N, C-alpha and C positions, 0 to 999 in steps of 0.2 A: 683860455688856458688847459693846459695839458692836467690831467688829474693823475693828481701826488701818490707815491706808496704809503702808505700809512700800515704796511703790517709790522712795522716796530711798534706800534699801541695795541695790537692783537685783537685789530676791525676784522668780522667773521664776515664778509661780503656774498649776501644770498644774491648772486646773478642770474639764476635759472631762467630759461627762456619760455618763451607761450607753452610749448610742446610736454618741457617737463612740469610748469602746471597745471595744464590742461589733462595728464596723466596721473598726476595726485590727485586732483578734484575728481576726477571719473573714478578712483579707484575708492574713495572715500562715499563718492556716491553709491559704490555698487555696495558697500559697505552696510552704509544707512538705510537705502532702500530693497536693499539684496536684491538689485536687477540692474542689468546694463543698459542704459540709453543707445536707441540705433543709429546708426550716421542719420546725418540728417535731419533728424527728429529736433522738436523744438527744446528738451532739454540738453540735446550732444552742442547747436549752436549757441544758446546760451553760456556754456560752460568754455568752450571756442573763445567767444568773446569775453566773456570775465576776465580769462586766460591770458588775454592780449593786454588789458589794458592794467591788469597787474604786473605784468613783467615789465611794461614800461614806468610804471609809479618803482617800482622797485631799482629800475637801473635809473631812474632818478635821485631816489632818497637816499643811494648808498655814494654818489658821486656829491651829492650837498655837503657833505662834511669837509669833501678834498676843493672844492669852489671855498666853502667858508674856511679852510686854512688856509688858503694862498690870498684869497682877501682879502685877512687881517693882516699877514705878512706886506702884503702890498702895499698898505695902508703908514702899516711900520717904516717905510719908505724901503722896502728890500723886492724889488719885483728880480721876476727870474730874469737870470743872463739868460739871452737868446743866443748866443756866440758871437764872434766877427771872423769879420775876411782879411785874410792874408795879402798884404801889400808889399810891391815892389817896384824897381823898374825895369820899361824893356825900350829896347832901342831900335828902331827901323833903320837898316841901310836903304838907301837910295840908289837909283841908276845914276844919280851923278849929284850936279852942282843942284837944289833946289828953293824954290820959298814956297812953305808948304803948312796948311793950319790943322792942326787935327784935333776935334771936340770934343770933349768929355762924352763918354757914353759909348764910345766904338768900341766896338767887340774883337775881344782877340781870340786864341785857343792855344791850350796848353795838351798836348797829344797824350803824354804821358800818365796824367794822371784825370783827364777828361773833363779839366775844367775849366770855366768864360768866366776870361779876365776883361774887366771893366777900365777902361779912359777916365782917369779921376778931375782931371782938368784939360783946360784949353792948352794945347802946346803950341805955339808957331815957330816959325826956322826961319832966316833970308840966307837965302845963297850958302845953303848947307848941303851935306851930303849923307847926315844922319840926323836923327830928330828921338830923344831921349821921352820915352811918355812913362809918369805917374801913373800903377794901375793897381788894383785891387780885385780879390776875386770874386764874383759874381753871387757866387751861397759863401756861407759862411762855415768853419770848421778847420781844424787842425792840417788837414788834407794838402790844402794850401804853403804850407813851408816845405815843402818837401820840393817845390820848384825852387831852383838852385840857378847860380848866375851859368852862364855860356846855354841855357836848356834851349830850344829852336821851337820856335812860337809860330804857329798860322795866323792869319788873319779870316775873323771869319765875318768881317764888314768892309768894305773896299775904300783903299787908300791908295790913291793915286802914287805911282812912282815906287814903289816900295818893294826891293828884288831881294828881303831875309829880313828876319828878325829874330832877335833872340833876349833873353831873359841878361841884363847885365847888373840887376842888387836883386840879389836872393829876396823871394817871398819869406815875411815874417809877420807876426803879429795875431796869425790864423788860431781861433781857439772855439773847441763844439760848445754847442750847447747844452745848459746846463742839467744835469739829470736830478730827479728827484730826489735822491740821497745827499748830493754834493748841496744842493739846495737848501732841503729842508737842515744838513749840518750848517750853511753858513748862515740860515734866517736865523737860528738858535741863539747866534751870539747876539742876537739884538735882544734878549732876553738875560742876557748878562750883566746890564747894564740897564736898572730901569729909572736913572735920573737922565734927563735930557743934557744936561752936565757933566762933563767928564774930571774922575777925582782922584781916584786910585790907578796905578798902573792897566791894572787889569782892563779897567774901562778903555783906555787907550788900545789896548790889544783888541777888544771886542769891537769897538769903533771902525777898526781897520781893516778887521778879518770879514765885515759886513759888505767891502768894497769885493766884487769879483774878480777886481784886476790882482789882490791881494791875494797873496797861498798860504805866505809865512807870516808871524809877526811874532814880536817878542818887545818886551821895556826893560828897561835899567834905571832907577829911582835915583835921584842923588848923586846923577851922572851925566857931565855934557862929554864927546868927543875929544880927547887928548888928556880929558882929566886925571880925576883918580875915584872907584868908584865909591859910594857911598859917602863921600866927602863933599859933591860938589852944590851945594843946598841953594835950590829953587831950579835945580835942572831934571829933566828926564828924557831919555833918550829912546825911539822906540826904532829896532830894526825891523825893516821887513826883505820880504822875496816875493817873489811874483809867478804865476803858472810856469814853473820851469825854465825862468829868466831871472834877472835882476830888473829892478821895477827902476824907469826912467827918473832920473830928476825932475822931469815935470810932473808926475804922478807923485811922488815922494810932496814937492812943494805943495800940491795942490790939498793932498790930505793932511799937511801938517797946517797950511791956512785954514782948514775946515777945523780941524781937531784945536786951535787957538782960538777961535771963537766960540765955544764952548765950554773953554776952561778956565781957569782961573788966571787972572791977568799980569800975576805976579811968578807965572810958572812960566820958565826959560825951556822953550819943548823945540825939541831935535826930530828929526827922520832921518835917518840913514840905511842905506843899503845893507842887508848882511852880508857880513863879511866871509866867503866861502874860501875853505881850505882844500886845494886839491891834494889828494893822499893817493900817491902810486901803490902800488901793492905787487907783490910775487912770493908764490907759492910752490910747493911742490907736495904732490899726492900720490897714494895708489888706488887703484881703481881693482873692484871686486871680478871675480872669472866674470865672461859672458856680458862685460861692461864696454860699450867703443870709447875708448881714450879720448876722441877726437869731441864726442858727445857730452861726455861728463865733463871736459877742458867749458864749451859753450855753455852747458847747464851754468856751472860754480861763476864763468866769468859775471852770466845776466846776473845770477843771486847776487854776488858782489856788487854790481852797478846797480841795482834796484837797491840794495840794503845801506848803499854808501848816496846816499841822492839828499840835495838838498830839499826834495820835496817830501823827503819824510823823514832826514835825520834831524835827532831832539839836540834844540840849543844849548852848546858848551857842551855838548856829551863828548869826552875825550875820544881816540881811535885806537883802542886797544887789538895789541897783537892774537891775545887770547878771544877775544868775539869773533875775530874773523876765522880762528881754527875751529871753532865750533861752527860757526856757518859752513865754514867746506866740509866739515866733518857729516855734519846734517843732509848731504847732498845723495841723493838715492845712488847707488854706485861707487860713493866713495868708500875704501876700503877705510885706511886711515892718512891722516896727514903728518907728512915727513916734517916742514918748515914752512915759516911763513918771515923770509928775513929783510921783506919791505912792507908794511916801518918795522924798522928794527927796535926799535921802543916807542910806548907810549906816545901818541903824537896829543897834547894837551891843547882841546879849545878853551877861548872863554864864552860867557854869556853871548857873546853876539856874533858869534861863528855857526856856520853849520858845513857839513861836508859832502865833497863828492868825490868820486873815484877819477881818478888820474890814467897811466898807464896799467894796463895789467898782464903780468907776465904770468903764465902758470907752466907749471911741467907735469904731466900726470902719465904717470906710465905704470 
């Protein structure tokens, strides 16, 4: 297990190496005995041995609490997310009509990312000039998501009759391993529901957020999709959004079944994808002297994109012109904001909606 970052609880870690411990011991010896032991003397050798053993003990003791914390969270059913491989389809074009079998485990190579791709299933063709292979990246991480359709692929393992290879379905689904901070943030939601049964809307939200595939979750009580909020007795609807993408129906059904098994039998539970509202932005602003209009425009656009993101937007928070103006005005180099013409008015969002930015048109002078 990886060492957890416990700086949030102000734990002081003493990780002095053997030399630092020996130096402190030697200084204390000189103060007490009023003499400095000679190099190679019995006293010096004893101090060196004790310093080495003490440093090993300090190292082990300082890491015990991190292992204990992660071990407890694992017993709660929250293991650290190790990351996920990206998957896609690579098509091999052959030198003619062939009958061919490509076995799982054959290796390909994507030059621009340096990633090795693995064929994930045995694939056979008969009298065909091409073969489509389901593949995944050998290593986990989000880098594989940058492998797009038409990308040229090289072969690492020999496959007969191949004239060329290219990606036909872009790679998706790759995810980086969980950091200490994100792991602790996710794991602490376990404590938000101290009962094994799900009762309150917050329990359902906490349960979903324990799943590493879920990025955002909210629950609306007394509501079924298409009904009236507050009037649909016996219904509860949970809205979910993944890590930078909409969760698939398969994952939503899996979570609905799992939550249904530990909630009241009379409860009608619905699990829906978040309704992500795309909002274009058009603005005009002036820059201060000495600033590049291109640099400022790029900075403003990046700030708007990061701010109006489903990964960060508050559920049901309206999209207001005044908030966009305040965001742009706070960017270094912006003198003042002339106008924000899109959105022309406040865009109202419901409790099941998140916002994402669409086309940004910025005039910076």
